[in-house]
N, C-alpha and C positions, 0 to 999 in steps of 0.2 A: 344479230340469231343467237348471238354470242351471252349474252347481258342477259336476254330470255329465258336461255336454257338454266345462267347463275340463278336468276330470281325463281324459276320451279322448283330451282332444288333445297333452294334455303327457304321457299315456301314448304318443300314438305318435308322438311329431315325433322330429326326429335328432336324434343325440349331440352335435350343435357348436350345437344349440340352448341357450344356458345359462337360466336361472331370473334373477329379476330381480337385483342385487346382488352375483351372483356374476362371478370372472373369467372374459374368454372365452380359452378359451388357445386354439381355434381361430388367435383373433384377433393373439396372442402369438404365437402360430407362424410365422402367414406376415409379420407385420413382423421378424421374425430371421430368416427363409429369405430375404427381397426386402434385407436388407441387405447377409447375406452373400453371395448374389448380384448385387448390384451390387459389390460386393470384390471379386469373382474376375472378373466379366468384367472389369472397370478392369483386369485385374492383367493377365489373358490378353489383353486389348486393347494395354496398356504393352509388355506383352512380345514379342508380334508386331510392333509399331510397331518397338524396336529389332532386333529378325532384322539387316536391314544392316549396320547398325553392328558387332553382334558378331561379323558372318559376314567383313567387312570388318577387326575387329579383330584376330582369328584368324589369317586370313591375310598379317597381319602386310602390307595394301596400302598404297598408296603413296598414293590420293585420300579418305584417312582422315576427312579436316576435309570435304572437300565432303561426302562421304555427311552425315557428322553434321551437316551443315547442310541437305540436305534430307530428314533424316526429319524435323528441329527445325519449316521450313516445313511439312511435310505433316500433321504432330502440331496446328499454332497456324491451321492455313489451313483443314486436314481437304481440301484439295488430295490424291488420290492419284496423279496423277502424279509428282507429288516423291516416292515412299515407295515407287512403282514405278521411277522412274527409280538412285534409289537400290540397292533392288534389283538393278538389271541392274547395274551401279558394280562391289558389290561381290562378286557372281558370275564375270563377267568379266576376266579378266585381262589387262589390254593389254601390249604389247610392249613388253621397256626398249628406251630410245631413248638415255637418256643416257649409259649405261655403253658402252657404244661410242664416242659422241662425246667421254668423257673421257678415252678409255683413247686417241683420236689427239693430244687435245690435250695428254696426256703424253706422247707419241712424241715430237710436233713442240718441249718442250718440253726432252726429252733430247737432242736433235735440234741446236737451238739452243743449248743450252749445251756438245755435245761440241767446235762449231766455234767457241765464244768469244763466242756470242753471246749479250749478257741478255735476257729479259724485262720489257719494261714490263710493268706491273701492268693497262693497257690489254692488253696481250695482242702489245701491238707490238714486233717486235723491232728490238733496238738493238744497234751494233755498235761495241764500243769504239774511239774514237779512237786508229788506228795512231802508232807514231811511227816522220815518216820519219825515212832515214838521210841526209845532205846528194849522198849521189851517187845517188838517186835523184828520179825526177820522173816524174809520171804513168806509170807504169811500164817508162821508157825509163831508159838514163844514157847522160847527157848531160856528166856532168859527169865530168872523170878522177879517179881516184884519186890524192894527195899523193905516192905512190911514184913517180909515169907509168909505172908498167906499163902502164895502158889498155888492157889485154889483159879481156874479159869474164873467169868464171868459170868453167874450164875443163869442172868437172863439170855447170853446169847448160844445156852447148851451144847455148844461146842470149845473146846478148845483152842479150834485153828481159826483168826478172825481175818474175814474177805481182804486182799490187796485188792486198791480199787483201781489200778491195771487190768485186774482178775476180771473182773465185772465185762 
């Protein structure tokens, strides 16, 4: 009676129940599925996690290093605020403030070079020391020329000469 009961139970057993000593095919299939799922979910997670950095790289963003640091912080700390901040920085284009300021600096340098001044590395303008003529001191003609003419230059219309520093 016991054998017939066992035979009836085996006949009605589901397909995933294996006989003693046989390989459990369902277990092997589930193990492979779990391993594959873990790798695919991990790849998907890292792909989504690198999204702000890829967006910034494709847009040639100026803050790409900051965005990369924020994404790494989010990865290692599991703090989503860093990832959201990196995504916002990657998506929003900030106005370019450097180019107009650089254009102004270049124009000022060109104007200073046109006047004969040189710019020091710190950016301060330095006028070259003019060679004073013996006839001029502080913009007035106090010493008369050696030929005794004594009259100012008729082309200037004024007895005073302009000093390059006063211009």
